[in-house]
C-alpha positions in Angstrom: -74.6 -115.0 114.1 -78.2 -114.1 115.1 -79.1 -110.5 114.6 -81.2 -109.0 117.4 -83.9 -106.7 116.1 -84.3 -103.4 117.7 -87.6 -102.2 119.2 -88.2 -100.0 116.1 -87.7 -103.0 113.8 -90.1 -105.1 115.8 -92.8 -102.4 115.7 -92.3 -102.0 111.9 -92.5 -105.7 111.3 -95.7 -105.9 113.4 -97.2 -103.0 111.5 -96.4 -104.6 108.1 -97.8 -108.0 109.3 -101.1 -106.3 110.4 -101.4 -104.3 107.2 -100.8 -107.4 105.1 -103.3 -109.4 107.1 -105.9 -106.7 106.6 -105.2 -106.6 102.8 -105.4 -110.4 102.7 -108.8 -110.5 104.4 -110.2 -107.7 102.2 -109.0 -109.5 99.1 -110.2 -113.0 100.1 -113.5 -112.0 101.7 -115.5 -111.4 98.5 -114.2 -114.6 97.0 -115.1 -116.6 100.2 -118.6 -115.1 100.4 -119.1 -116.1 96.7 -118.1 -119.7 97.5 -120.4 -119.8 100.6 -123.3 -118.4 98.6 -122.8 -120.8 95.7 -123.1 -123.8 98.0 -126.2 -122.4 99.8 -129.8 -123.2 99.1 -131.1 -120.5 96.8 -134.4 -119.8 98.6 -132.6 -119.7 101.9 -129.9 -117.4 100.5 -132.5 -114.8 99.5 -133.4 -114.4 103.2 -129.9 -112.9 103.7 -127.4 -113.4 106.5 -125.3 -116.1 104.7 -121.7 -114.9 105.1 -119.1 -117.3 106.6 -120.6 -120.8 106.1 -123.5 -122.2 104.1 -126.6 -122.3 106.2 -128.3 -124.9 104.0 -125.6 -126.7 102.0 -126.5 -127.9 98.5 -124.8 -128.9 95.2 -127.8 -127.8 93.2 -126.3 -124.5 92.0 -123.3 -126.3 90.4 -125.6 -129.0 89.0 -127.6 -126.2 87.3 -124.5 -124.6 85.9 -123.1 -127.8 84.4 -126.4 -129.2 83.1 -126.3 -126.6 80.3 -124.1 -128.2 77.6 -123.1 -124.9 76.1 -120.8 -124.3 79.1 -118.6 -127.3 78.0 -118.1 -125.8 74.5 -117.3 -122.4 76.2 -114.7 -124.2 78.4 -113.2 -125.9 75.4 -112.8 -122.7 73.5 -111.3 -120.9 76.5 -108.9 -123.6 77.3 -107.8 -124.0 73.7 -107.3 -120.2 73.3 -105.4 -120.0 76.6 -103.0 -122.8 75.7 -102.4 -122.0 72.0 -102.4 -118.2 72.6 -100.0 -118.4 75.5 -97.6 -120.8 73.8 -97.7 -118.8 70.5 -97.3 -115.5 72.3 -94.3 -116.6 74.4 -92.5 -118.0 71.3 -93.3 -115.2 69.0 -92.6 -112.4 71.5 -89.5 -114.3 72.7 -88.0 -114.6 69.2 -88.5 -110.8 68.7 -87.1 -110.0 72.2 -84.0 -112.2 71.5 -83.4 -110.4 68.2 -83.8 -107.0 69.9 -81.4 -107.9 72.6 -78.6 -108.6 70.2 -76.2 -105.7 69.7 -75.5 -106.5 66.0 -79.2 -106.2 64.9 -79.4 -103.5 62.2 -82.0 -100.7 62.5 -82.8 -101.8 66.0 -83.5 -98.3 67.2 -86.0 -97.8 64.4 -87.8 -101.1 65.2 -88.0 -100.0 68.9 -89.5 -96.6 68.1 -92.1 -98.2 65.8 -93.0 -100.8 68.5 -93.2 -98.2 71.3 -95.6 -96.1 69.1 -98.0 -99.0 68.8 -97.7 -99.5 72.6 -99.1 -96.1 73.3 -101.4 -95.4 70.3 -103.9 -97.6 68.5 -106.4 -97.1 65.7 -109.4 -97.8 67.9 -112.2 -100.3 67.8 -113.7 -99.6 64.4 -110.4 -99.7 62.4 -109.5 -102.9 64.3 -112.8 -104.5 63.4 -112.3 -103.5 59.7 -108.8 -104.9 59.8 -110.0 -108.2 61.2 -112.7 -108.4 58.6 -110.2 -107.8 55.8 -108.0 -110.5 57.2 -111.0 -112.9 57.4 -110.5 -113.3 61.2 -114.1 -112.4 62.2 -116.1 -115.2 63.6 -113.2 -117.6 63.6 -111.2 -119.2 66.4 -108.0 -117.5 65.1 -109.3 -114.0 66.1 -108.4 -115.1 69.6 -104.8 -116.2 68.7 -103.2 -114.1 65.9 -103.9 -110.6 67.3 -102.4 -111.6 70.6 -99.2 -113.2 69.4 -97.0 -110.1 70.2 -96.9 -107.7 73.1 -94.5 -104.8 73.2 -94.5 -104.7 77.0 -93.8 -108.4 77.3 -91.1 -108.1 74.7 -89.3 -105.4 76.7 -89.4 -107.6 79.8 -88.0 -110.5 77.9 -85.4 -108.4 76.1 -84.1 -107.0 79.4 -83.7 -110.6 80.7 -82.0 -111.8 77.6 -79.5 -109.0 77.8 -78.4 -110.4 81.1 -77.3 -113.6 79.5 -73.5 -113.5 78.9 -72.5 -112.9 75.3 -69.7 -115.4 75.8 -72.2 -118.2 76.0 -73.7 -117.2 72.6 -70.3 -116.8 71.0 -69.3 -120.2 72.3 -72.4 -121.7 70.7 -71.6 -120.0 67.4 -68.1 -121.3 67.5 -69.5 -124.8 67.9 -71.6 -124.2 64.7 -75.0 -123.4 66.2 -77.2 -121.1 64.2 -79.5 -118.4 65.7 -82.6 -120.6 65.9 -80.7 -123.4 67.6 -79.1 -120.9 70.1 -82.6 -119.5 70.8 -84.3 -122.8 71.4 -81.6 -124.8 73.0 -79.6 -122.2 74.9 -81.7 -119.0 75.5 -85.0 -120.6 76.3 -83.7 -123.2 78.9 -81.8 -120.3 80.7 -84.9 -118.1 80.7 -87.5 -120.3 82.6 -88.3 -117.6 85.2 -89.2 -114.8 82.7 -90.9 -117.3 80.4 -93.1 -118.5 83.2 -93.9 -114.8 84.1 -94.9 -113.9 80.6 -96.8 -117.2 80.2 -98.8 -116.3 83.3 -99.5 -112.8 82.0 -100.8 -114.2 78.7 -102.7 -117.1 80.3 -104.6 -114.9 82.7 -105.4 -112.4 80.0 -106.7 -115.1 77.6 -108.7 -116.8 80.4 -110.3 -113.6 81.7 -111.2 -111.7 78.5 -114.6 -111.7 77.0 -114.5 -108.5 74.9 -113.0 -110.0 71.8 -115.5 -112.9 71.9 -118.4 -110.4 72.3 -117.2 -108.0 69.5 -115.6 -110.2 66.9 -117.6 -113.5 67.0 -121.3 -114.3 66.4 -121.3 -118.1 66.6 -122.4 -119.6 70.0 -119.8 -122.3 69.4 -117.0 -119.6 69.7 -118.1 -117.9 72.9 -115.7 -118.0 75.8 -116.4 -119.0 79.4 -116.1 -115.4 80.5 -118.7 -114.3 77.9 -121.0 -117.0 79.1 -120.5 -115.7 82.7 -121.1 -112.1 81.6 -124.4 -113.1 80.0 -125.5 -115.0 83.1 -124.7 -112.1 85.3 -126.1 -109.2 83.1 -128.8 -110.9 81.0 -131.7 -111.9 83.1 -133.4 -113.8 80.3 -130.2 -115.8 79.7 -129.9 -116.6 83.4 -133.5 -117.7 83.5 -132.9 -120.0 80.5 -130.0 -121.6 82.3 -132.1 -122.0 85.4 -135.0 -123.3 83.3 -132.8 -125.9 81.7 -131.7 -127.0 85.2 -135.3 -127.2 86.4 -136.2 -129.4 83.4 -133.3 -131.8 83.9 -133.2 -131.9 87.7 -136.7 -130.9 88.8 -136.2 -132.2 92.3 -133.4 -129.6 92.8 -135.2 -126.6 91.1 -136.4 -125.1 94.4 -132.9 -125.0 95.7 -131.7 -122.7 92.9 -132.0 -118.9 92.7 -130.6 -116.4 90.1 -128.2 -115.1 92.7 -126.8 -118.4 93.8 -126.6 -119.5 90.2 -124.5 -116.4 89.3 -122.2 -117.1 92.3 -121.7 -120.7 91.3 -120.9 -119.6 87.7 -118.4 -117.1 89.0 -116.6 -119.8 91.0 -116.7 -122.3 88.1 -115.0 -119.8 85.7 -112.3 -118.5 88.1 -111.3 -121.7 89.9 -109.2 -123.2 87.1 -106.8 -120.2 86.7 -106.6 -120.0 90.5 -105.5 -123.6 90.7 -102.8 -123.1 88.1 -101.3 -119.9 89.6 -99.5 -121.4 92.6 -97.5 -123.6 90.3 -96.1 -120.6 88.5 -95.9 -118.1 91.3 -92.2 -118.8 92.2 -91.2 -118.2 88.6 -93.5 -115.2 88.2 -91.9 -113.1 91.0 -88.4 -114.1 90.1 -88.9 -113.5 86.4 -90.3 -110.0 86.8 -87.7 -109.0 89.3 -84.7 -110.3 87.3 -86.1 -108.7 84.1 -86.5 -105.3 85.7 -83.1 -105.4 87.5 -81.1 -106.4 84.5 -82.9 -103.9 82.3 
């Protein structure tokens, strides 16, 4: 039976649609303007008035970005830390969440209090730096991976989801001779794809977007992430000029079409586009996983 909406419902639906349209435009407009500027001739862009479509289309800005070979190493480090860090964090946090979701875990209340304390309080930057130094993590790739293996907040979300899995399934597996690890990997994980995808997206975006740990805990240019590369292009005029100078030396015929502003815009798009492409494939799991985890908690 088709339900006929009242006049009030139609007014409310129209209002919500208009508000969401405005929010969408406000959200997408800066990104679109950045895309347009990155494809516009640099000299022409400096005149202003380039908003909705490139006035003088060119690929020169992107050629300038990718002519610098250091960007490829930065991409490699960022992709490697995103993949390894996300997989490691999901597994490590998931195992902890599974243990905390079991009723027969001894001292579970003490463990939870300790973890919650670390969630709200930290030692600060200097103690963290000294700890990483003593653990020999400074200026190594593993400084990106090991400190991010566990998140209390993500553990709580996963624990809430695992609690919704019927105990009868776990008991049946134990009767069939399955151990805890086999239950976790062959039973719990396949049933938890929505929340795993949500946590993986949380971790993946965090690993891809961060530059602070690369800036503070590494010195080697071979360990810089793509976001640190972007930050240096945007904030360091000398570094931006060196990128532009490398482009001018390698593609002199395109040098006049490049400006510092359009170079920064092209760099911004180049660093954000990969994670934007991945997001739609995980979106359906992302919403479902967060909602189920919160409802069953």
